[in-house]
N, CA, C, O and the ligand as a Tripos MOL2 file, in Angstrom:
@<TRIPOS>MOLECULE
protein
  297   295    75     0     0
PROTEIN
NO_CHARGES

@<TRIPOS>ATOM
      1 N          25.0550  -13.6310    3.7990 N.3       1 MET1
      2 CA         23.6860  -13.3610    3.2470 C.3       1 MET1
      3 C          23.2290  -11.9550    3.6060 C.2       1 MET1
      4 O          23.3680  -11.4900    4.7370 O.2       1 MET1
      5 N          22.6870  -11.3160    2.6100 N.am      2 GLN2
      6 CA         22.2330   -9.9160    2.8130 C.3       2 GLN2
      7 C          20.9910   -9.8430    3.6840 C.2       2 GLN2
      8 O          20.0600  -10.6320    3.5270 O.2       2 GLN2
      9 N          20.9880   -8.9110    4.5830 N.am      3 LYS3
     10 CA         19.8090   -8.7250    5.4970 C.3       3 LYS3
     11 C          18.6670   -8.2000    4.6830 C.2       3 LYS3
     12 O          18.8190   -7.3420    3.8140 O.2       3 LYS3
     13 N          17.4730   -8.7670    5.0080 N.am      4 LYS4
     14 CA         16.2950   -8.2810    4.2990 C.3       4 LYS4
     15 C          15.8320   -6.9360    4.7780 C.2       4 LYS4
     16 O          15.8030   -6.6690    5.9800 O.2       4 LYS4
     17 N          15.4690   -6.0850    3.8440 N.am      5 GLN5
     18 CA         15.0490   -4.7380    4.1340 C.3       5 GLN5
     19 C          13.5460   -4.6650    3.9830 C.2       5 GLN5
     20 O          12.9800   -5.0360    2.9550 O.2       5 GLN5
     21 N          12.9120   -4.1710    5.0500 N.am      6 PHE6
     22 CA         11.4400   -3.9540    4.9460 C.3       6 PHE6
     23 C          11.0600   -2.8480    5.8620 C.2       6 PHE6
     24 O          11.8140   -2.5190    6.7780 O.2       6 PHE6
     25 N           9.9360   -2.2690    5.6550 N.am      7 ALA7
     26 CA          9.5450   -1.1200    6.4860 C.3       7 ALA7
     27 C           8.0400   -1.1720    6.7330 C.2       7 ALA7
     28 O           7.3060   -1.8620    6.0260 O.2       7 ALA7
     29 N           7.5960   -0.4350    7.7410 N.am      8 LEU8
     30 CA          6.1470   -0.3480    8.0250 C.3       8 LEU8
     31 C           5.4040    0.0860    6.7960 C.2       8 LEU8
     32 O           5.7950    1.0220    6.0970 O.2       8 LEU8
     33 N           4.3300   -0.6080    6.5500 N.am      9 GLY9
     34 CA          3.4740   -0.1980    5.3670 C.3       9 GLY9
     35 C           3.9020   -0.8570    4.0050 C.2       9 GLY9
     36 O           3.2380   -0.6730    2.9840 O.2       9 GLY9
     37 N           4.9760   -1.5920    4.0270 N.am     10 ASP10
     38 CA          5.4030   -2.3050    2.7940 C.3      10 ASP10
     39 C           4.4300   -3.4550    2.5430 C.2      10 ASP10
     40 O           3.8520   -4.0280    3.4660 O.2      10 ASP10
     41 N           4.2720   -3.7740    1.2260 N.am     11 ILE11
     42 CA          3.5690   -4.9680    0.8500 C.3      11 ILE11
     43 C           4.6210   -6.0100    0.5340 C.2      11 ILE11
     44 O           5.4790   -5.7820   -0.3190 O.2      11 ILE11
     45 N           4.5730   -7.1370    1.1970 N.am     12 VAL12
     46 CA          5.6260   -8.1740    0.9920 C.3      12 VAL12
     47 C           5.0950   -9.4800    0.5420 C.2      12 VAL12
     48 O           3.9380   -9.8080    0.8040 O.2      12 VAL12
     49 N           5.9260  -10.2530   -0.1430 N.am     13 GLU13
     50 CA          5.5610  -11.5530   -0.6040 C.3      13 GLU13
     51 C           6.2240  -12.5870    0.3340 C.2      13 GLU13
     52 O           7.3960  -12.4630    0.6910 O.2      13 GLU13
     53 N           5.4460  -13.5950    0.7130 N.am     14 MET14
     54 CA          6.0260  -14.6140    1.6450 C.3      14 MET14
     55 C           6.3830  -15.8840    0.7940 C.2      14 MET14
     56 O           6.0100  -16.0100   -0.3730 O.2      14 MET14
     57 N           7.1080  -16.7820    1.4420 N.am     15 LYS15
     58 CA          7.5170  -18.0210    0.7600 C.3      15 LYS15
     59 C           6.2530  -18.8780    0.4730 C.2      15 LYS15
     60 O           6.1340  -19.5320   -0.5640 O.2      15 LYS15
     61 N           5.3280  -18.8350    1.4440 N.am     16 LYS16
     62 CA          4.0400  -19.5680    1.2590 C.3      16 LYS16
     63 C           2.8980  -18.6180    1.1840 C.2      16 LYS16
     64 O           2.7910  -17.7400    2.0390 O.2      16 LYS16
     65 N           2.0230  -18.7370    0.2000 N.am     17 PRO17
     66 CA          0.8310  -17.8770    0.1680 C.3      17 PRO17
     67 C          -0.1390  -18.1890    1.3130 C.2      17 PRO17
     68 O          -0.0820  -19.2620    1.9130 O.2      17 PRO17
     69 N          -1.0360  -17.2260    1.6070 N.am     18 HIS18
     70 CA         -2.0750  -17.4760    2.5520 C.3      18 HIS18
     71 C          -3.0330  -18.5320    1.9970 C.2      18 HIS18
     72 O          -3.1740  -18.6430    0.7790 O.2      18 HIS18
     73 N          -3.6910  -19.3060    2.8550 N.am     19 PRO19
     74 CA         -4.6720  -20.2830    2.2990 C.3      19 PRO19
     75 C          -5.7420  -19.6620    1.4290 C.2      19 PRO19
     76 O          -6.3230  -20.3670    0.6040 O.2      19 PRO19
     77 N          -6.0320  -18.3830    1.5690 N.am     20 CYS20
     78 CA         -7.0590  -17.7850    0.7440 C.3      20 CYS20
     79 C          -6.5540  -17.5280   -0.7040 C.2      20 CYS20
     80 O          -7.3060  -17.0620   -1.5590 O.2      20 CYS20
     81 N          -5.2690  -17.8430   -0.9510 N.am     21 GLY21
     82 CA         -4.7390  -17.6880   -2.3130 C.3      21 GLY21
     83 C          -3.9880  -16.4530   -2.5760 C.2      21 GLY21
     84 O          -3.3980  -16.2980   -3.6460 O.2      21 GLY21
     85 N          -3.9860  -15.5620   -1.6390 N.am     22 THR22
     86 CA         -3.2980  -14.3070   -1.8560 C.3      22 THR22
     87 C          -1.8480  -14.3980   -1.3000 C.2      22 THR22
     88 O          -1.6470  -14.9760   -0.2320 O.2      22 THR22
     89 N          -0.8890  -13.8630   -1.9750 N.am     23 ASN23
     90 CA          0.5080  -13.7980   -1.4280 C.3      23 ASN23
     91 C           0.9840  -12.3320   -1.5110 C.2      23 ASN23
     92 O           1.9510  -12.0140   -2.2040 O.2      23 ASN23
     93 N           0.2950  -11.4830   -0.8060 N.am     24 ALA24
     94 CA          0.6650  -10.1030   -0.6480 C.3      24 ALA24
     95 C           0.2230   -9.6480    0.7110 C.2      24 ALA24
     96 O          -0.9650   -9.5990    1.0300 O.2      24 ALA24
     97 N           1.2100   -9.3160    1.5000 N.am     25 TRP25
     98 CA          0.9490   -9.0180    2.9110 C.3      25 TRP25
     99 C           1.4260   -7.6810    3.2630 C.2      25 TRP25
    100 O           2.5480   -7.3120    2.9130 O.2      25 TRP25
    101 N           0.6200   -6.9220    3.9480 N.am     26 LYS26
    102 CA          1.0570   -5.5630    4.3550 C.3      26 LYS26
    103 C           1.6320   -5.5810    5.8250 C.2      26 LYS26
    104 O           1.0380   -6.1220    6.7580 O.2      26 LYS26
    105 N           2.7900   -4.9660    5.9350 N.am     27 VAL27
    106 CA          3.4050   -4.8860    7.2860 C.3      27 VAL27
    107 C           2.6810   -3.7800    8.0670 C.2      27 VAL27
    108 O           2.7480   -2.6070    7.7000 O.2      27 VAL27
    109 N           2.0060   -4.1580    9.1210 N.am     28 ILE28
    110 CA          1.2150   -3.2280    9.8580 C.3      28 ILE28
    111 C           1.7520   -2.9420   11.2720 C.2      28 ILE28
    112 O           1.2830   -2.0210   11.9410 O.2      28 ILE28
    113 N           2.7330   -3.7330   11.7200 N.am     29 ARG29
    114 CA          3.3740   -3.4430   12.9940 C.3      29 ARG29
    115 C           4.8330   -3.9460   12.9720 C.2      29 ARG29
    116 O           5.1330   -5.0530   12.5240 O.2      29 ARG29
    117 N           5.7020   -3.0890   13.4700 N.am     30 MET30
    118 CA          7.1120   -3.4190   13.5010 C.3      30 MET30
    119 C           7.5630   -3.3920   14.9690 C.2      30 MET30
    120 O           7.1770   -2.5230   15.7510 O.2      30 MET30
    121 N           8.3950   -4.3800   15.3010 N.am     31 GLY31
    122 CA          8.9220   -4.3840   16.6960 C.3      31 GLY31
    123 C           9.7090   -5.6860   16.7440 C.2      31 GLY31
    124 O          10.2310   -6.1640   15.7370 O.2      31 GLY31
    125 N           9.7750   -6.2500   17.9680 N.am     32 ALA32
    126 CA         10.4620   -7.4760   18.1730 C.3      32 ALA32
    127 C           9.5640   -8.5510   17.3980 C.2      32 ALA32
    128 O          10.0750   -9.5560   16.9040 O.2      32 ALA32
    129 N           8.2880   -8.2980   17.3260 N.am     33 ASP33
    130 CA          7.4140   -9.1610   16.5200 C.3      33 ASP33
    131 C           6.8530   -8.2510   15.3480 C.2      33 ASP33
    132 O           6.7010   -7.0350   15.4590 O.2      33 ASP33
    133 N           6.5780   -8.9570   14.2640 N.am     34 ILE34
    134 CA          6.1390   -8.2520   13.0910 C.3      34 ILE34
    135 C           4.6670   -8.7510   12.8490 C.2      34 ILE34
    136 O           4.3760   -9.9460   12.8090 O.2      34 ILE34
    137 N           3.7930   -7.7530   12.6970 N.am     35 ARG35
    138 CA          2.4110   -8.1170   12.3320 C.3      35 ARG35
    139 C           2.1600   -7.8600   10.8870 C.2      35 ARG35
    140 O           2.3960   -6.7460   10.4200 O.2      35 ARG35
    141 N           1.6970   -8.8220   10.1580 N.am     36 ILE36
    142 CA          1.4380   -8.6250    8.7030 C.3      36 ILE36
    143 C          -0.0140   -8.9720    8.4450 C.2      36 ILE36
    144 O          -0.5670   -9.8570    9.0990 O.2      36 ILE36
    145 N          -0.6460   -8.2760    7.4860 N.am     37 LYS37
    146 CA         -2.0370   -8.5180    7.1790 C.3      37 LYS37
    147 C          -2.1510   -8.9470    5.7230 C.2      37 LYS37
    148 O          -1.5640   -8.3480    4.8220 O.2      37 LYS37
    149 N          -2.9270  -10.0040    5.5290 N.am     38 CYS38
    150 CA         -3.1780  -10.5070    4.1290 C.3      38 CYS38
    151 C          -4.0390   -9.4420    3.4080 C.2      38 CYS38
    152 O          -5.0660   -8.9870    3.9100 O.2      38 CYS38
    153 N          -3.5750   -9.0860    2.2410 N.am     39 THR39
    154 CA         -4.3410   -8.0310    1.5060 C.3      39 THR39
    155 C          -5.5390   -8.6210    0.8340 C.2      39 THR39
    156 O          -6.3850   -7.8850    0.3260 O.2      39 THR39
    157 N          -5.6450   -9.9650    0.8120 N.am     40 GLY40
    158 CA         -6.7920  -10.6170    0.1880 C.3      40 GLY40
    159 C          -7.9590  -10.7050    1.0720 C.2      40 GLY40
    160 O          -9.0850  -10.4580    0.6400 O.2      40 GLY40
    161 N          -7.7260  -11.0730    2.3920 N.am     41 CYS41
    162 CA         -8.8780  -11.3680    3.2180 C.3      41 CYS41
    163 C          -8.7980  -10.5430    4.5510 C.2      41 CYS41
    164 O          -9.6620  -10.6790    5.4170 O.2      41 CYS41
    165 N          -7.7670   -9.7060    4.6910 N.am     42 ASP42
    166 CA         -7.5960   -8.9030    5.9110 C.3      42 ASP42
    167 C          -7.2920   -9.6990    7.1670 C.2      42 ASP42
    168 O          -7.3860   -9.1520    8.2660 O.2      42 ASP42
    169 N          -6.9390  -10.9350    7.0500 N.am     43 HIS43
    170 CA         -6.5370  -11.7280    8.2110 C.3      43 HIS43
    171 C          -5.1190  -11.2710    8.5710 C.2      43 HIS43
    172 O          -4.2790  -11.1320    7.6820 O.2      43 HIS43
    173 N          -4.8330  -11.0290    9.8910 N.am     44 SER44
    174 CA         -3.5260  -10.6070   10.2320 C.3      44 SER44
    175 C          -2.8400  -11.6490   11.1860 C.2      44 SER44
    176 O          -3.4770  -12.2850   12.0260 O.2      44 SER44
    177 N          -1.5400  -11.7650   10.9940 N.am     45 ILE45
    178 CA         -0.7830  -12.7080   11.8240 C.3      45 ILE45
    179 C           0.4250  -12.0100   12.3900 C.2      45 ILE45
    180 O           0.9470  -11.0470   11.8270 O.2      45 ILE45
    181 N           0.8710  -12.5520   13.5760 N.am     46 LEU46
    182 CA          2.0030  -11.9840   14.2890 C.3      46 LEU46
    183 C           3.1350  -12.9960   14.2420 C.2      46 LEU46
    184 O           2.9490  -14.1630   14.5880 O.2      46 LEU46
    185 N           4.3240  -12.5400   13.8080 N.am     47 LEU47
    186 CA          5.4660  -13.4260   13.7060 C.3      47 LEU47
    187 C           6.6600  -12.7810   14.3990 C.2      47 LEU47
    188 O           6.8680  -11.5720   14.3030 O.2      47 LEU47
    189 N           7.4470  -13.6070   15.1020 N.am     48 PRO48
    190 CA          8.6400  -13.0490   15.6410 C.3      48 PRO48
    191 C           9.5370  -12.6090   14.4580 C.2      48 PRO48
    192 O           9.5750  -13.2910   13.4340 O.2      48 PRO48
    193 N          10.2610  -11.4700   14.5960 N.am     49 ARG49
    194 CA         10.9990  -10.8860   13.5240 C.3      49 ARG49
    195 C          11.8950  -11.8630   12.7900 C.2      49 ARG49
    196 O          11.9950  -11.8300   11.5640 O.2      49 ARG49
    197 N          12.5470  -12.7340   13.5480 N.am     50 ARG50
    198 CA         13.4310  -13.7380   12.9170 C.3      50 ARG50
    199 C          12.6780  -14.6180   11.9620 C.2      50 ARG50
    200 O          13.1310  -14.8720   10.8460 O.2      50 ARG50
    201 N          11.4740  -15.1090   12.4160 N.am     51 ARG51
    202 CA         10.6890  -16.0390   11.6080 C.3      51 ARG51
    203 C          10.1440  -15.2760   10.4170 C.2      51 ARG51
    204 O          10.0950  -15.8210    9.3140 O.2      51 ARG51
    205 N           9.7330  -14.0300   10.6060 N.am     52 PHE52
    206 CA          9.2320  -13.2520    9.4860 C.3      52 PHE52
    207 C          10.3160  -13.1170    8.4270 C.2      52 PHE52
    208 O          10.0570  -13.2810    7.2350 O.2      52 PHE52
    209 N          11.5390  -12.8130    8.8760 N.am     53 GLU53
    210 CA         12.6350  -12.6780    7.8630 C.3      53 GLU53
    211 C          12.9170  -13.9370    7.1480 C.2      53 GLU53
    212 O          13.2650  -13.8970    5.9680 O.2      53 GLU53
    213 N          12.7840  -15.0970    7.8080 N.am     54 GLN54
    214 CA         12.9510  -16.4000    7.1500 C.3      54 GLN54
    215 C          11.8790  -16.6730    6.1220 C.2      54 GLN54
    216 O          12.1240  -17.2550    5.0650 O.2      54 GLN54
    217 N          10.6630  -16.2250    6.4730 N.am     55 ARG55
    218 CA          9.5420  -16.5940    5.5780 C.3      55 ARG55
    219 C           9.2270  -15.6270    4.4930 C.2      55 ARG55
    220 O           8.5100  -15.9390    3.5420 O.2      55 ARG55
    221 N           9.8110  -14.3510    4.6510 N.am     56 MET56
    222 CA          9.5730  -13.3710    3.6480 C.3      56 MET56
    223 C          10.4030  -13.6160    2.3840 C.2      56 MET56
    224 O          11.5800  -13.9700    2.4660 O.2      56 MET56
    225 N           9.7750  -13.4240    1.2040 N.am     57 LYS57
    226 CA         10.4950  -13.6580    0.0270 C.3      57 LYS57
    227 C          11.0550  -12.3150   -0.5270 C.2      57 LYS57
    228 O          12.2440  -12.1880   -0.8230 O.2      57 LYS57
    229 N          10.1610  -11.3470   -0.6470 N.am     58 LYS58
    230 CA         10.5770  -10.0460   -1.1520 C.3      58 LYS58
    231 C           9.5670   -9.0180   -0.8750 C.2      58 LYS58
    232 O           8.4100   -9.3160   -0.5770 O.2      58 LYS58
    233 N          10.0040   -7.7680   -0.9730 N.am     59 VAL59
    234 CA          9.0970   -6.6570   -0.8960 C.3      59 VAL59
    235 C           8.4580   -6.4400   -2.2630 C.2      59 VAL59
    236 O           9.1750   -6.2970   -3.2540 O.2      59 VAL59
    237 N           7.1640   -6.4130   -2.3410 N.am     60 LEU60
    238 CA          6.5080   -6.1260   -3.6190 C.3      60 LEU60
    239 C           6.3300   -4.6870   -3.8640 C.2      60 LEU60
    240 O           6.6530   -4.1900   -4.9430 O.2      60 LEU60
    241 N           5.8090   -3.9750   -2.8640 N.am     61 VAL61
    242 CA          5.6540   -2.5500   -2.9510 C.3      61 VAL61
    243 C           6.1600   -1.8490   -1.6330 C.2      61 VAL61
    244 O           5.6540   -2.0950   -0.5380 O.2      61 VAL61
    245 N           7.1390   -1.0080   -1.8060 N.am     62 SER62
    246 CA          7.6110   -0.3510   -0.5930 C.3      62 SER62
    247 C           6.7600    0.8450   -0.2400 C.2      62 SER62
    248 O           6.2670    1.5490   -1.1220 O.2      62 SER62
    249 N           6.5850    1.0760    1.0430 N.am     63 ALA63
    250 CA          5.7180    2.1110    1.5070 C.3      63 ALA63
    251 C           6.2190    3.4940    1.0120 C.2      63 ALA63
    252 O           5.4040    4.3690    0.7200 O.2      63 ALA63
    253 N           7.5950    3.6980    0.9140 N.am     64 GLU64
    254 CA          8.1530    4.9370    0.4300 C.3      64 GLU64
    255 C           7.7760    5.1860   -0.9860 C.2      64 GLU64
    256 O           7.4800    6.3120   -1.3870 O.2      64 GLU64
    257 N           7.7870    4.0870   -1.7710 N.am     65 GLN65
    258 CA          7.4830    4.1640   -3.2090 C.3      65 GLN65
    259 C           5.9630    4.6050   -3.3260 C.2      65 GLN65
    260 O           5.6250    5.4610   -4.1440 O.2      65 GLN65
    261 N           5.0920    4.0070   -2.5070 N.am     66 THR66
    262 CA          3.6900    4.3610   -2.5810 C.3      66 THR66
    263 C           3.4640    5.8560   -2.2510 C.2      66 THR66
    264 O           2.6440    6.5350   -2.8680 O.2      66 THR66
    265 N           4.2270    6.3280   -1.2530 N.am     67 GLU67
    266 CA          4.0660    7.6980   -0.8560 C.3      67 GLU67
    267 C           4.4730    8.6590   -1.9360 C.2      67 GLU67
    268 O           3.7780    9.6440   -2.1860 O.2      67 GLU67
    269 N           5.6510    8.3780   -2.6200 N.am     68 SER68
    270 CA          6.0890    9.1960   -3.6900 C.3      68 SER68
    271 C           5.1100    9.2260   -4.8920 C.2      68 SER68
    272 O           4.9490   10.2430   -5.5660 O.2      68 SER68
    273 N           4.4620    8.0510   -5.1250 N.am     69 GLN69
    274 CA          3.5170    7.9890   -6.1820 C.3      69 GLN69
    275 C           2.3030    8.8760   -5.8950 C.2      69 GLN69
    276 O           1.7480    9.5370   -6.7720 O.2      69 GLN69
    277 N           1.9250    8.8480   -4.6050 N.am     70 VAL70
    278 CA          0.7460    9.7130   -4.2090 C.3      70 VAL70
    279 C           1.0920   11.1750   -4.4460 C.2      70 VAL70
    280 O           0.3020   11.9480   -4.9890 O.2      70 VAL70
    281 N           2.3370   11.5350   -4.0070 N.am     71 LYS71
    282 CA          2.7730   12.9260   -4.1660 C.3      71 LYS71
    283 C           2.8200   13.3630   -5.6280 C.2      71 LYS71
    284 O           2.5080   14.5060   -5.9610 O.2      71 LYS71
    285 N           3.2090   12.4460   -6.4750 N.am     72 ASP72
    286 CA          3.2880   12.7370   -7.9200 C.3      72 ASP72
    287 C           1.8730   13.0560   -8.4770 C.2      72 ASP72
    288 O           1.7180   13.9150   -9.3450 O.2      72 ASP72
    289 N           0.9170   12.3910   -7.9900 N.am     73 ARG73
    290 CA         -0.4210   12.5590   -8.4950 C.3      73 ARG73
    291 C          -1.0430   13.8420   -8.0790 C.2      73 ARG73
    292 O          -1.9320   14.3690   -8.7480 O.2      73 ARG73
    293 N          -0.5730   14.3540   -6.9570 N.am     74 GLU74
    294 CA         -1.1990   15.6170   -6.3670 C.3      74 GLU74
    295 C          -0.6900   16.8220   -7.0800 C.2      74 GLU74
    296 O          -1.0770   17.9430   -6.7510 O.2      74 GLU74
    297 ZN         -5.8120  -14.2660    3.1250 Zn       75 ZN75
@<TRIPOS>BOND
     1     1     2 1
     2     2     3 1
     3     3     4 2
     4     3     5 am
     5     5     6 1
     6     6     7 1
     7     7     8 2
     8     7     9 am
     9     9    10 1
    10    10    11 1
    11    11    12 2
    12    11    13 am
    13    13    14 1
    14    14    15 1
    15    15    16 2
    16    15    17 am
    17    17    18 1
    18    18    19 1
    19    19    20 2
    20    19    21 am
    21    21    22 1
    22    22    23 1
    23    23    24 2
    24    23    25 am
    25    25    26 1
    26    26    27 1
    27    27    28 2
    28    27    29 am
    29    29    30 1
    30    30    31 1
    31    31    32 2
    32    31    33 am
    33    33    34 1
    34    34    35 1
    35    35    36 2
    36    35    37 am
    37    37    38 1
    38    38    39 1
    39    39    40 2
    40    39    41 am
    41    41    42 1
    42    42    43 1
    43    43    44 2
    44    43    45 am
    45    45    46 1
    46    46    47 1
    47    47    48 2
    48    47    49 am
    49    49    50 1
    50    50    51 1
    51    51    52 2
    52    51    53 am
    53    53    54 1
    54    54    55 1
    55    55    56 2
    56    55    57 am
    57    57    58 1
    58    58    59 1
    59    59    60 2
    60    59    61 am
    61    61    62 1
    62    62    63 1
    63    63    64 2
    64    63    65 am
    65    65    66 1
    66    66    67 1
    67    67    68 2
    68    67    69 am
    69    69    70 1
    70    70    71 1
    71    71    72 2
    72    71    73 am
    73    73    74 1
    74    74    75 1
    75    75    76 2
    76    75    77 am
    77    77    78 1
    78    78    79 1
    79    79    80 2
    80    79    81 am
    81    81    82 1
    82    82    83 1
    83    83    84 2
    84    83    85 am
    85    85    86 1
    86    86    87 1
    87    87    88 2
    88    87    89 am
    89    89    90 1
    90    90    91 1
    91    91    92 2
    92    91    93 am
    93    93    94 1
    94    94    95 1
    95    95    96 2
    96    95    97 am
    97    97    98 1
    98    98    99 1
    99    99   100 2
   100    99   101 am
   101   101   102 1
   102   102   103 1
   103   103   104 2
   104   103   105 am
   105   105   106 1
   106   106   107 1
   107   107   108 2
   108   107   109 am
   109   109   110 1
   110   110   111 1
   111   111   112 2
   112   111   113 am
   113   113   114 1
   114   114   115 1
   115   115   116 2
   116   115   117 am
   117   117   118 1
   118   118   119 1
   119   119   120 2
   120   119   121 am
   121   121   122 1
   122   122   123 1
   123   123   124 2
   124   123   125 am
   125   125   126 1
   126   126   127 1
   127   127   128 2
   128   127   129 am
   129   129   130 1
   130   130   131 1
   131   131   132 2
   132   131   133 am
   133   133   134 1
   134   134   135 1
   135   135   136 2
   136   135   137 am
   137   137   138 1
   138   138   139 1
   139   139   140 2
   140   139   141 am
   141   141   142 1
   142   142   143 1
   143   143   144 2
   144   143   145 am
   145   145   146 1
   146   146   147 1
   147   147   148 2
   148   147   149 am
   149   149   150 1
   150   150   151 1
   151   151   152 2
   152   151   153 am
   153   153   154 1
   154   154   155 1
   155   155   156 2
   156   155   157 am
   157   157   158 1
   158   158   159 1
   159   159   160 2
   160   159   161 am
   161   161   162 1
   162   162   163 1
   163   163   164 2
   164   163   165 am
   165   165   166 1
   166   166   167 1
   167   167   168 2
   168   167   169 am
   169   169   170 1
   170   170   171 1
   171   171   172 2
   172   171   173 am
   173   173   174 1
   174   174   175 1
   175   175   176 2
   176   175   177 am
   177   177   178 1
   178   178   179 1
   179   179   180 2
   180   179   181 am
   181   181   182 1
   182   182   183 1
   183   183   184 2
   184   183   185 am
   185   185   186 1
   186   186   187 1
   187   187   188 2
   188   187   189 am
   189   189   190 1
   190   190   191 1
   191   191   192 2
   192   191   193 am
   193   193   194 1
   194   194   195 1
   195   195   196 2
   196   195   197 am
   197   197   198 1
   198   198   199 1
   199   199   200 2
   200   199   201 am
   201   201   202 1
   202   202   203 1
   203   203   204 2
   204   203   205 am
   205   205   206 1
   206   206   207 1
   207   207   208 2
   208   207   209 am
   209   209   210 1
   210   210   211 1
   211   211   212 2
   212   211   213 am
   213   213   214 1
   214   214   215 1
   215   215   216 2
   216   215   217 am
   217   217   218 1
   218   218   219 1
   219   219   220 2
   220   219   221 am
   221   221   222 1
   222   222   223 1
   223   223   224 2
   224   223   225 am
   225   225   226 1
   226   226   227 1
   227   227   228 2
   228   227   229 am
   229   229   230 1
   230   230   231 1
   231   231   232 2
   232   231   233 am
   233   233   234 1
   234   234   235 1
   235   235   236 2
   236   235   237 am
   237   237   238 1
   238   238   239 1
   239   239   240 2
   240   239   241 am
   241   241   242 1
   242   242   243 1
   243   243   244 2
   244   243   245 am
   245   245   246 1
   246   246   247 1
   247   247   248 2
   248   247   249 am
   249   249   250 1
   250   250   251 1
   251   251   252 2
   252   251   253 am
   253   253   254 1
   254   254   255 1
   255   255   256 2
   256   255   257 am
   257   257   258 1
   258   258   259 1
   259   259   260 2
   260   259   261 am
   261   261   262 1
   262   262   263 1
   263   263   264 2
   264   263   265 am
   265   265   266 1
   266   266   267 1
   267   267   268 2
   268   267   269 am
   269   269   270 1
   270   270   271 1
   271   271   272 2
   272   271   273 am
   273   273   274 1
   274   274   275 1
   275   275   276 2
   276   275   277 am
   277   277   278 1
   278   278   279 1
   279   279   280 2
   280   279   281 am
   281   281   282 1
   282   282   283 1
   283   283   284 2
   284   283   285 am
   285   285   286 1
   286   286   287 1
   287   287   288 2
   288   287   289 am
   289   289   290 1
   290   290   291 1
   291   291   292 2
   292   291   293 am
   293   293   294 1
   294   294   295 1
   295   295   296 2
@<TRIPOS>SUBSTRUCTURE
     1 MET1         2 RESIDUE 1 A MET
     2 GLN2         6 RESIDUE 1 A GLN
     3 LYS3        10 RESIDUE 1 A LYS
     4 LYS4        14 RESIDUE 1 A LYS
     5 GLN5        18 RESIDUE 1 A GLN
     6 PHE6        22 RESIDUE 1 A PHE
     7 ALA7        26 RESIDUE 1 A ALA
     8 LEU8        30 RESIDUE 1 A LEU
     9 GLY9        34 RESIDUE 1 A GLY
    10 ASP10       38 RESIDUE 1 A ASP
    11 ILE11       42 RESIDUE 1 A ILE
    12 VAL12       46 RESIDUE 1 A VAL
    13 GLU13       50 RESIDUE 1 A GLU
    14 MET14       54 RESIDUE 1 A MET
    15 LYS15       58 RESIDUE 1 A LYS
    16 LYS16       62 RESIDUE 1 A LYS
    17 PRO17       66 RESIDUE 1 A PRO
    18 HIS18       70 RESIDUE 1 A HIS
    19 PRO19       74 RESIDUE 1 A PRO
    20 CYS20       78 RESIDUE 1 A CYS
    21 GLY21       82 RESIDUE 1 A GLY
    22 THR22       86 RESIDUE 1 A THR
    23 ASN23       90 RESIDUE 1 A ASN
    24 ALA24       94 RESIDUE 1 A ALA
    25 TRP25       98 RESIDUE 1 A TRP
    26 LYS26      102 RESIDUE 1 A LYS
    27 VAL27      106 RESIDUE 1 A VAL
    28 ILE28      110 RESIDUE 1 A ILE
    29 ARG29      114 RESIDUE 1 A ARG
    30 MET30      118 RESIDUE 1 A MET
    31 GLY31      122 RESIDUE 1 A GLY
    32 ALA32      126 RESIDUE 1 A ALA
    33 ASP33      130 RESIDUE 1 A ASP
    34 ILE34      134 RESIDUE 1 A ILE
    35 ARG35      138 RESIDUE 1 A ARG
    36 ILE36      142 RESIDUE 1 A ILE
    37 LYS37      146 RESIDUE 1 A LYS
    38 CYS38      150 RESIDUE 1 A CYS
    39 THR39      154 RESIDUE 1 A THR
    40 GLY40      158 RESIDUE 1 A GLY
    41 CYS41      162 RESIDUE 1 A CYS
    42 ASP42      166 RESIDUE 1 A ASP
    43 HIS43      170 RESIDUE 1 A HIS
    44 SER44      174 RESIDUE 1 A SER
    45 ILE45      178 RESIDUE 1 A ILE
    46 LEU46      182 RESIDUE 1 A LEU
    47 LEU47      186 RESIDUE 1 A LEU
    48 PRO48      190 RESIDUE 1 A PRO
    49 ARG49      194 RESIDUE 1 A ARG
    50 ARG50      198 RESIDUE 1 A ARG
    51 ARG51      202 RESIDUE 1 A ARG
    52 PHE52      206 RESIDUE 1 A PHE
    53 GLU53      210 RESIDUE 1 A GLU
    54 GLN54      214 RESIDUE 1 A GLN
    55 ARG55      218 RESIDUE 1 A ARG
    56 MET56      222 RESIDUE 1 A MET
    57 LYS57      226 RESIDUE 1 A LYS
    58 LYS58      230 RESIDUE 1 A LYS
    59 VAL59      234 RESIDUE 1 A VAL
    60 LEU60      238 RESIDUE 1 A LEU
    61 VAL61      242 RESIDUE 1 A VAL
    62 SER62      246 RESIDUE 1 A SER
    63 ALA63      250 RESIDUE 1 A ALA
    64 GLU64      254 RESIDUE 1 A GLU
    65 GLN65      258 RESIDUE 1 A GLN
    66 THR66      262 RESIDUE 1 A THR
    67 GLU67      266 RESIDUE 1 A GLU
    68 SER68      270 RESIDUE 1 A SER
    69 GLN69      274 RESIDUE 1 A GLN
    70 VAL70      278 RESIDUE 1 A VAL
    71 LYS71      282 RESIDUE 1 A LYS
    72 ASP72      286 RESIDUE 1 A ASP
    73 ARG73      290 RESIDUE 1 A ARG
    74 GLU74      294 RESIDUE 1 A GLU
    75 ZN75       297 GROUP 0 **** ****
């Protein structure tokens, strides 16, 4: 199985959406634990990295991509 790639600032989709109905989470802390914030209601949760990787479905918007888009506009 391929290891999931994600980085600080990425917007990721999880296997289960947040109860508020949003399924887009921003990675706001990287470490042994990963903190992600719901982009719908700003609620943040802390998950051990292993659990985060199990629950994450895919990266929706990578932070690098967002940065290059900003640069293009300038
Ligand atoms: Zn939410």
